[in-house]
C-alpha positions as CSV (number, residue, x, y, z in Angstrom):
1,X,95.0,104.9,113.3
2,X,93.7,101.4,112.3
3,X,94.1,97.9,113.6
4,X,95.5,94.8,111.9
5,X,92.8,92.5,111.0
6,X,94.7,89.5,112.2
7,X,96.6,90.4,115.3
8,X,94.8,93.6,116.4
9,X,98.0,95.6,116.6
10,X,97.8,99.5,116.2
11,X,99.0,100.5,112.6
12,X,99.8,104.1,112.3
13,X,101.6,106.6,110.1
14,X,102.2,106.3,106.5
15,X,104.5,103.4,106.6
16,X,101.7,100.9,106.4
17,X,99.3,102.8,104.1
18,X,98.7,100.7,101.1
19,X,97.8,102.4,97.8
20,X,96.5,100.6,94.9
21,X,98.8,100.5,91.8
22,X,97.2,101.6,88.6
23,X,98.8,99.6,85.9
24,X,96.2,100.5,83.5
25,X,97.4,104.1,83.1
26,X,101.0,102.8,82.8
27,X,100.1,100.4,80.1
28,X,98.1,103.2,78.1
29,X,101.2,105.3,78.4
30,X,103.5,102.5,77.1
31,X,101.1,101.7,74.2
32,X,100.5,105.3,73.3
33,X,104.2,105.6,71.8
34,X,103.4,102.7,69.3
35,X,101.6,102.4,66.0
36,X,98.3,101.3,65.7
37,X,98.9,98.0,64.1
38,X,101.4,97.2,66.9
39,X,98.8,98.0,69.5
40,X,96.2,95.7,68.0
41,X,98.7,93.1,67.9
42,X,99.7,93.7,71.5
43,X,95.9,93.5,72.5
44,X,95.7,90.2,70.5
45,X,98.8,88.9,72.4
46,X,97.6,89.9,75.8
47,X,94.2,88.2,75.2
48,X,95.7,84.9,73.9
49,X,98.2,84.8,76.9
50,X,95.5,85.6,79.5
51,X,93.5,82.8,78.1
52,X,96.1,80.3,78.3
53,X,98.5,81.1,81.1
54,X,96.9,81.9,84.4
55,X,100.2,83.2,86.1
56,X,100.5,85.8,83.1
57,X,96.9,86.9,83.2
58,X,97.2,89.9,85.4
59,X,97.8,93.4,83.9
60,X,100.9,93.9,86.0
61,X,102.9,91.2,84.1
62,X,101.8,92.5,80.9
63,X,103.0,96.1,82.1
64,X,106.6,94.6,83.1
65,X,106.8,93.0,79.6
66,X,106.2,96.2,77.9
67,X,108.5,98.2,80.1
68,X,111.4,95.6,79.2
69,X,110.6,95.9,75.4
70,X,110.5,99.7,75.5
71,X,113.6,100.5,73.4
72,X,113.2,97.7,70.8
73,X,112.1,98.7,67.2
74,X,108.6,98.0,66.1
75,X,109.8,95.8,63.2
76,X,111.4,93.4,65.6
77,X,108.6,93.2,67.9
78,X,106.0,92.5,65.2
79,X,108.6,89.7,64.0
80,X,108.9,88.0,67.4
81,X,105.1,88.5,68.4
82,X,104.1,86.8,65.1
83,X,106.6,83.9,65.7
84,X,105.3,83.4,69.2
85,X,101.6,83.4,68.2
86,X,102.2,81.2,65.2
87,X,104.4,78.6,67.0
88,X,101.7,78.5,69.8
89,X,104.2,78.6,72.6
90,X,101.4,79.8,74.8
91,X,99.9,76.3,75.0
92,X,103.1,75.1,76.2
93,X,103.1,77.4,79.2
94,X,105.6,79.9,77.8
95,X,104.6,83.3,78.6
96,X,105.9,86.9,78.5
97,X,109.4,85.9,79.6
98,X,109.7,83.5,76.6
99,X,108.4,86.1,74.2
100,X,111.0,88.7,75.6
101,X,113.7,86.2,75.0
102,X,112.7,85.7,71.4
103,X,112.6,89.5,70.7
104,X,115.6,90.2,72.5
105,X,117.7,87.6,70.9
106,X,116.3,88.5,67.4
107,X,117.1,92.3,68.4
108,X,120.9,91.4,69.0
109,X,121.5,88.9,66.4
110,X,119.4,90.4,63.5
111,X,122.4,91.7,61.5
112,X,124.3,88.6,61.9
113,X,121.4,86.5,60.8
114,X,121.0,88.5,57.8
115,X,124.6,88.1,56.6
116,X,124.5,84.2,57.2
117,X,121.1,84.3,55.2
118,X,122.9,86.2,52.4
119,X,125.8,83.5,52.3
120,X,123.4,80.6,52.4
121,X,121.0,81.9,49.7
122,X,123.0,84.2,48.0
123,X,121.6,87.4,46.5
124,X,119.3,87.5,43.5
125,X,120.9,88.3,40.0
126,X,120.6,91.9,38.8
127,X,117.6,92.7,36.3
128,X,119.2,93.2,32.8
129,X,117.1,94.4,30.0
130,X,117.7,92.3,27.0
131,X,118.1,94.7,23.7
132,X,116.6,93.2,20.9
133,X,118.2,93.4,17.4
134,X,116.5,95.3,14.7
135,X,116.2,93.5,11.4
């Protein structure tokens, strides 16, 4: 039995036993399914956010972000992370939740955006080979 350091009450049983949570192994498991370039991008992202936003500097917030984006395709993740890093949103205090919003909206609206882009810009003309006349 152990005692509470503040009040001195007896603490017993497994109810009050605190075990440290190993977020590093969970992060490693979540990143192991991703490609190497995406893992490097995640490493850069975590470093940039940790330097800029103290509340998102811990590993648990990074792990929760990785759990939220688990089912999203790599192409959409790369697009969203590059947009986030190039826009420098981290200097405005926008962390993992904001990045998840960017990625999630892009994931949901991607097909419709492609359709509107095609309507706005059109499609490139077909490549036609010009036949030269022989003289």
